[in-house]
N, C-alpha and C positions, 0 to 999 in steps of 0.2 A: 386458863381459858375454859369455859364450860364446854362439855363434850358436844352439846347440841350445836354450838356455834362452829366448832371445828368441822363437824359432819356437813353442815350446810355449805360452808365455804368450799370444801374440797369437791363438792358435787359439781362445781362449775368447771367446764372444760377450759383449759388455758389457751386455746387457739388451735387452729388446723385440725380440729376433730380429736385432739389428744385428750382422752377422757381419763383424768387422773383418778377419779373416784372408782371407776370400774377396774382400773389397774390395781389400785390399792387393795381391793377386795381379794386379790390373788395372794396377798402377803399376810398370813395369819398374825404375825407378830405386831403388825401395825395397828391392830384393833385392841391391843392390851393397854393397861394403864400402868403408870409408874408414880408411886407416891400419891395415888388418888387422882392423878391427872392423866388425860390422854397422852400417850407416848408421842413425842415429837422427835423423830430420829433424824439427826443432822450429823451423822458420823459415818457416812458411806465411803469416804476416802480411806477410812480405817478398815471397815469391812461392810459389805452390802448386806441387806436382808434377802431372804430366800423366798421365792414364790412356791406355792403349794406343789406345783409340778416338779420342781427340783427335789423337794422333800420326799415326795412320793416315788420319784425315780430311784433315789438312793435306797429307800425302804424296800421297794419291790425287788431291786437287784439282790439285796442281802437276803430277802425272804425266798426268792424263787431261783436265782441264778448264781449264787455265790460259789466260786471256785477260783483257783489260781489260773493265771493266763499263760499261754504259750508253752505249757509243760504238762497240764492235766489232760490226759488223752481220753476223756470220757465226755458224756453229753454236757454236763454242767461246765466242764472246762472249755468245751467248744463254744458254749453260749457266752461264757464270760469273756473269752478271747474275742469273739465277734463283737460284743458290746464295747470292749476296750478299744479295739481298732476302729470301730465305727465312730467313737468319740474323737479319735485322732483325725479321721477324715473330715468330720464336721468342723472341728476347730480349725483345720487347715483352710477349709473353704471360708470360714468366718473372717480370717485375717488376710485372705487373698494369696495364700501360699501356692506355689506351682504344683506341689504334690504332697500327700500326707507324710511321706518320709522326711519332710523338712521339719516336722514337729516332734520334739522329744518331751515327754512328760517329766516334770520335777515336782518337788513338794510345794514350791512357791516361787515367787519372782526372785527372792533373795538367793535361793539355791541355783536358779537359772543364771543369775549374774555371776555367782561363784563359779559355776560351770564354765561360763564364757571366759572369766579371768584365768582359770586354771588351764584350760585347753589352749587358749590363744597365747598364754604366757610360755608355753613350751618352746617357742621359737625366739623369745626375747633375749637380748644380751645387754650388758651394761651400757648406758648412754642412750638406749632407745627411749622414746618418750610416749607417755600415755596421757591423753587429754580428757579431763572431766570438767565439771563446773561446780561453783560454790553452792548452787541451789539443789544439789543432788540429795536424795534420800541416803541415809547411811549405807543402805544395801548396795548403792552404786558408788560408794567411796571406799569402804573398808576392803572389799575384795581386791581393788586396784592398789591400795596401799600395801596390802600383804604381798601382792605380786611384785610391786616395785622393790620391796624389801628382799624378796627371794632372788630377784634377777639382777638388781642393780639398775633397773630402768628408772627414769625420772618421771615423777607425776607432776603434770602442769594443769592449771585451772583457768577456765573461763570465769571472769568476774561478771557482776550484774550492774545494770544502771540503777539509778535511784528509784525508778518505777518498777523494778523487778524483772526486767528483761535481760537476756544475755547481752553483754557489752561486746557486740561484734566489732565495733570500731577499735576498741582497745585491743581485742584479740588480733586484729589485722596489724595494728601498729606494733604489737609485740611479736609478730610472726609466730603466733601460738601453734598453728598447725603448719608443720614444715617437713622437710625431707627426713627428719629424725623421728617423726610421729609414726607410730605403728598401730595404735589403737585410739579411737575416740569413742567415749561412752557418755551419752547424754539422755536425760529424761525427756520423753515426748511432752508430758504435761507435769508441771511442778505439783508435788503433793501439798505444798504450803501456800504458794502464791497463786496457784492456778495457771501460771504462765504457760502458754503453748509455744514451745520452742521451734525454731525453723530447722527442723531435722533434715529436710531435703537439702537445704543450702549447706548445712554443715557436712552432711554426707558427701556432697559433691566435692567439697574442699578436701575431705579426708581421702576420697578416692583419687584425687589428682596427685596426691603424694604417696599413694599405694597403701594407705592405712585402712584398717577394718573399722567399720562403723557399727557400734553396738547401741541399741536403743532400749532404755528402760520404759516399757510400755504399760507399767502397772496402773497408771492413772489415765492413760490415753485410750487403751483398748476398750475399757468398759463404757467410755463416754462417746466415742466417735467411730464413724465408719472407718475401717482399717484396711489399708492395702500396703503390705510390706514393700512391694515393688515401688509404689509411689513415694513412700517414705525414703527410699534409697538405703534402707538398712541392709546390713549383712547378717546380723544376729539381733533378735529382739526377745526380751524377757517379759513375761506377764504372769498374772496369777488368777486363779478361779474365784477366790472368795470375794474379790472386789467387783465381780461381774455376775453376781447372783448365784454363783456356784458354791460348793462346799469349801471348807478350809482343807488344807493338806494336798491340794492339787494346783500345780502351775505348769508352765511350759516355757521352752525356749524354741523359737523358730530360727532356722538358719538356711542360707542358700545351700542347696545340697552339695554343690561343688566345693564349698568351703567346709561343710561338715565332714565330707570324706577325707579331708586333710588333717582333721583334728584328732588328737589322741583321746582315749577314754578319760572320764572324770573320776568315777569310782569303779571298783572291781567287784565282780561276783554276780551270780545269777545268770540271766539270759544275755548279758552283754558280751559273752564270749562266742568265738567261732569254734576253736579247738583248744582244749587245755591238756598239756602234757607236763610231765615232771620237769622237763627242760625249758618250759616256757609256754606262753599262750598266744593265740591270735584272736582278733576281736571281730564281733559282728559288724555289719554295715550300719550306718545311721538309719533310723534313729535309735535302734536297740543298743548300739554301742554305748549310749549315754544313759541307759536305763538299767542300772544295777539293782539286783534284788527284786523282791515282790513289789509291784507297783501299787499306787493308790487306785485300785480298780473301781470300787463303788463310787469314789470321788470323781473319777473320770466319767462315769455314767451320769452322775449329777451335773457335771460341767456340760456334758452334751445336752442335757435338758435345759440348762441355763442358756446355752447358745440358741436352742429352739425358741425359748421365751423371748430373748432379745431380738431375734430375727422376726418373730411374729409381730412385735411392737414396731420394729424398724429402727435401725441405728440412726438414720437421718432424723427421724422424729424424736428420738431420745436426745440427740445432740441439740436439736432446735429447742426442745423443752428445757434442757439444761441451760442453754444460753438465755432463754427467756427468764428463767428463775434467777440466774446469776445477775442479770441486769436489774431485776427487781430487788434482789438482796443488796447489791452494791448501793442502790439508791436509798433503800429503806434503812439499812444499817449505817450508811454514811451520814444520814440525817440525824442520827442519835448523838447528842452531846457526849464527848469523851471517847468516842469510838475512832480509832485510827486504823483504816483499812490498809492492808499490805498487798502489794502486787499491782498489776495493770488495772486501770480504771475502766477499760473498754471490755465489755462482756464478750464481744466477738473474738477477742484475742486471748481468752483465758477459759479454763475449765471451772467446775463448780466447787473447788476447794477455796474457801474464803477465810483467810486468817486476819486477825485484828488484835489490837490491844484496847484496853478500857481504862479510863481514868475518871476520878471524881471531878466535881466542878472545881475543886481546888487544885486539880492537876496531879493528884496522887495516883500513881499507877496501882491498879488492883491486880493481884497475882492471878494468872490464868487458872491455876488450880482452884482458887476461891471462886472465880467466875463459873468454872465448870461445876463445882459442887452446888453452888446456889441454883444454877440452872437445872441441875439434875433433880433437885428438890421440887422443881416445878414440872418435872416430867420431860425436860428437854435434854437430849443427849448430844453433847459436843465433845471435842477433845481439847485439853489444855496441856501445854508443855512445849517441847521443841519439835515434836512430830517426827522424830528420827531425822532431823535436819539441823543439828546444832551449829555446824559451820555457817549455814545460811543465817541463823538468828544472830550469831556473832557479827556477821557482815552487816546486818541491819541495825546493829547496836542495841539489841534487846536480848534478854535471857530466854524469853518464852512468849508464846502467843496463844490465843484461843482460836480454834478452827471450827467453823461450821462447813460441812460438806454435803452437797446436794446430789440427788440422783433421780431416776425416772419416776419415782413415786413421791417425790417431795412436792409440797404445795406452797403457794404464796401465804396461805394462812399459817403455816408452820414458821415461815420467815417472820411474819408479824408477831407470832408468839415469842420468837427469839428476841426480836427488838424490844418487846415489852418486858421480857425477862432481863435484858441488859439494863434497861432503865431502872428496874427494881434493884438490881445489884449495885448500880452506880449510886443510887440514892441511899441504899443501906450503908455502903462504905463511906458515903459522904455525910452521914449523920442525919439524913432527912427522914429515916424510918426507925 
């Protein structure tokens, strides 16, 4: 698509005063070209792009305030510690935590989920049950499989319906959550199907049998206003790089009363209270879970990302994403050969839209080929199983192509994707 056409189209507000063109100007990378074409970035569920304010916050911290936190007793150390703890406070407010001490920093959501599995697993015994779902990201499968292997606990699964929702009726019929259930861990929003899961309903079920509710918020927190209390979660994992922040920074939120009962995850650094040759005692949460030097500059960058998202407004971001999702479902669904996966109602899903593509003769085109042909046109999507192989097996396919939207995505970019898919379909169908 000619650059002039793209620029004209994105200048149009998409409703409710949401000015995408003004917002895109804050993201330097969105003005670059790939392969001589304007970049169409549709891979935000993989990682989001960064506004200038985040880039500058990280750079300024490293240039002006760099020091280790909680141990360097000089001016720079005090400045770094203040910035690090201010980021914790800001993040806690962003997700509706009761206090900053309920937020512990990790490297990413995967580490946060491993932390949850490791610490909660300290009290499991053989025969206890852990419930997850078939639509989980590998990061919310493998840690629980490892925990079950270590403890003798049993891993049980929510199935899904044909339209990609959790099969709650089947779960009830199978008495999936019962008196043996100790942990339930479910994604708030599917990274493949976009399905928004009924976390509160499942959390209430878990709590009725005394189980702990863990939420994978990696795709939900960047997209929606978040209140951990309203979700009914006991622990929630999420990551910075999917919400405009840097890579290398994530977090786990937990009810403080629960965190106080959990053992450390890793040992060393400032996670201790007293170390003696005969043994050690540990710091109170959240520092108990933060071994070693922390991702300090990354936390500062995440704080700037929270500021940016807050300035735009999470309600506005969620409305924009729903608007785009509805547009994309209609636009892509009208393309011959496209099979959309997941719920068809944009109100019930997030902006991760996965699909398969076939020629007019019905021959499936491998998602890696789709991805590479689109990339040659400057369109960035993801092809593969998106770290959700069990889900693809459940759907009866080996892989899919995924376009994922965010606050800076435009309808023009979705049009470019649809036109690109038509080109790929015709090429593999022998029409080009």
